C-alpha positions in Angstrom: 122.1 -17.4 65.3 123.0 -13.7 64.4 126.3 -12.3 63.1 127.8 -10.9 66.3 127.3 -14.3 68.1 129.2 -15.9 65.2 132.1 -13.4 65.8 132.0 -14.2 69.5 132.4 -18.0 69.0 134.6 -18.1 65.9 137.9 -18.5 67.8 136.4 -21.3 70.0 135.2 -23.1 66.9 138.5 -22.7 65.3 140.4 -24.2 68.3 137.9 -27.0 68.8 137.8 -27.7 65.0 134.0 -27.4 65.0 132.4 -26.1 61.7 131.0 -22.6 62.2 127.6 -21.9 60.6 126.4 -18.3 61.0 122.7 -17.5 60.5 121.9 -13.8 59.9 118.4 -12.5 60.6 118.1 -8.7 60.0 119.7 -5.9 62.1 122.9 -7.9 62.3 123.3 -7.4 58.5 121.8 -3.9 58.2 122.0 -1.7 61.3 124.8 0.9 60.7 125.9 0.9 64.4 126.3 -2.9 64.4 128.1 -2.9 61.1 130.5 -0.2 62.3 131.3 -2.3 65.4 131.6 -5.7 63.7 132.5 -5.1 60.1 136.2 -6.0 60.4 135.4 -9.0 62.6 132.8 -10.1 60.1 135.5 -10.3 57.5 137.5 -12.6 59.8 134.4 -14.6 60.6 133.5 -15.0 56.9 137.0 -16.4 56.4 136.8 -19.1 59.1 133.0 -20.0 58.8 132.0 -23.0 56.8 128.6 -21.6 55.9 126.8 -18.2 56.1 122.9 -18.2 55.9 120.8 -15.3 54.7 117.1 -15.2 55.2 116.3 -12.9 52.2 117.8 -12.2 48.8 118.4 -8.6 49.8 120.4 -9.8 52.8 122.4 -12.2 50.6 123.4 -9.2 48.4 124.3 -7.2 51.5 126.4 -9.9 53.0 128.3 -10.3 49.7 129.0 -6.6 49.8 130.4 -7.0 53.3 132.8 -9.6 52.1 131.0 -13.0 52.5 132.3 -15.5 49.9 129.7 -16.5 47.3 130.5 -20.2 47.7 129.8 -20.1 51.5 126.6 -18.1 51.3 123.1 -19.7 51.2 119.6 -18.2 51.0 117.3 -20.0 53.4 114.2 -18.2 54.8 112.8 -19.0 58.2 110.1 -21.7 58.5 106.7 -22.0 60.1 105.4 -24.6 62.5 102.3 -25.9 60.7 101.0 -27.7 63.8 100.0 -24.2 65.0 99.2 -22.4 61.7 96.7 -24.0 59.3 94.5 -22.5 56.5 91.4 -20.5 57.4 88.8 -19.1 55.0 89.5 -15.4 55.1 86.6 -14.5 52.6 84.1 -15.8 55.2 85.7 -13.9 58.1 84.6 -10.4 59.2 86.7 -7.4 58.1 89.3 -7.9 60.8 93.0 -7.1 59.9 95.7 -8.6 62.0 99.3 -7.4 62.6 101.9 -9.4 64.5 105.4 -8.2 65.4 107.5 -6.1 67.7 106.6 -2.4 67.9 109.9 -1.2 66.4 110.9 1.4 63.8 111.5 -1.1 61.0 108.0 -2.7 61.4 106.5 0.9 61.5 103.3 -0.1 63.3 102.3 3.6 63.4 102.1 3.6 59.6 99.9 0.6 59.7 97.6 2.5 62.0 97.5 5.5 59.7 96.6 3.3 56.7 93.9 1.6 58.8 92.5 5.1 59.8 92.0 5.8 56.1 90.4 2.4 55.6 87.9 3.0 58.3 86.5 6.0 56.4 85.2 3.7 53.7 84.8 0.5 55.8 83.6 1.7 59.3 82.9 -1.8 60.5 86.6 -2.8 60.1 88.9 -3.8 63.0 92.6 -3.9 63.5 94.2 -6.3 66.0 97.8 -5.7 66.8 99.8 -8.4 68.6 103.3 -7.6 70.0 105.3 -5.5 72.4 108.1 -3.0 72.0 109.3 0.6 72.3 106.6 2.1 70.0 103.6 0.4 71.7 102.7 3.3 73.9 103.1 5.8 71.0 100.8 3.7 68.8 98.2 3.6 71.6 98.4 7.4 71.8 98.1 7.7 68.0 95.0 5.5 68.0 93.5 7.6 70.7 94.3 10.9 69.0 92.7 9.6 65.8 89.6 8.6 67.8 89.8 5.0 66.6 90.5 3.3 69.9 87.3 1.3 69.6 88.4 -0.2 66.3 92.1 -1.0 67.2 92.9 -3.7 69.8 96.4 -4.0 71.3 96.8 -7.5 72.7 100.5 -7.2 73.7 102.9 -10.2 73.4 101.0 -13.4 72.9 101.8 -17.1 72.8 102.0 -18.9 69.4 98.7 -20.6 70.0 96.9 -17.3 70.6 98.5 -15.8 67.5 97.4 -18.8 65.4 93.8 -18.7 66.7 93.5 -15.0 66.1 94.7 -15.4 62.5 91.8 -17.9 62.0 89.4 -15.0 62.6 91.0 -12.5 60.2 90.3 -11.2 56.7 93.9 -10.3 56.0 97.4 -9.7 57.6 98.9 -6.2 57.5 102.5 -5.0 58.1 104.2 -1.7 56.9 107.9 -2.7 57.2 110.4 0.0 56.3 114.1 0.6 56.5 114.6 2.3 59.9 116.7 5.6 60.2 119.5 3.4 61.7 119.6 1.2 58.6 117.9 -1.6 60.5 115.9 -3.8 58.1 113.8 -7.0 58.2 115.2 -10.3 57.2 112.0 -12.2 56.3 109.3 -11.4 58.9 108.1 -14.7 60.5 104.6 -13.2 61.1 104.1 -12.9 57.3 105.1 -16.5 56.8 102.7 -17.6 59.6 99.9 -15.5 57.9 100.7 -17.4 54.6 100.5 -20.7 56.4 97.1 -19.6 57.8 95.8 -18.8 54.3 95.6 -15.1 54.9 96.3 -12.6 52.1 99.1 -10.2 53.2 99.0 -6.5 52.7 102.6 -5.2 53.2 105.5 -3.3 51.7 108.1 -4.2 49.1 110.7 -4.4 51.8 113.6 -6.9 52.0 112.4 -10.5 52.3 108.7 -9.7 52.2 108.9 -9.6 48.4 110.6 -13.0 48.3 107.7 -14.8 50.0 104.7 -12.9 48.8 103.5 -13.4 45.2 102.2 -9.9 44.3 98.5 -9.9 43.4 98.2 -13.6 44.1 99.0 -14.3 47.8 99.2 -10.6 48.8 99.2 -6.9 47.9 102.4 -4.9 48.3 103.1 -1.2 48.3 106.2 0.9 48.4 107.6 1.9 51.9 105.7 4.9 53.3 102.8 4.6 50.8 100.0 4.9 53.4 97.3 5.7 50.9 98.3 2.7 48.7 98.1 0.4 51.8 94.7 1.8 52.7 93.4 1.3 49.1 
């Protein structure tokens, strides 16, 4: 799990004659600082690994550009535990939007809030429920307060899978405004979006990395370009 861990165990695997399978997830294939530190060791790891797994088509292209051999590289998105996530009837649910994920730059929760602020002007009975923790949580709470929409935005913090699943059962749609962070950090394929799909929720998100691999535009979700707040609100 993760490229740097693959680097750390490659010599042990080689000496023990254990096949090395390295599963990339996101920042490990995109963050410029991580790539600066590990790029040369990645090349050595690609050489001794038996298999490299990428969770999005964009990541697969990125790993090829970093030197991963085509014949060792496999596209395999993450999965969802369908014991927890089962279809709801979003059309019958109130206008509640749900967002699930860490409050980090690449998930851009502040942009989701700005889009929701525009939505409230036309749909004043809407609600946004945000699940997750992270460095941007307090900033997002301040933004919600500054926009005077605190009564319509609920921050639940980190939640157990069961609570995430039950909250999805009450929602109209799932929202996430993922972007490429200034550091280069990008998503693999966000698991929250896959869980929303398993819950039968339409997804409103961006055409970012693995999101466009798992959402069928205008059928299972609506996608906008990164940074298009008005488009997301519409």
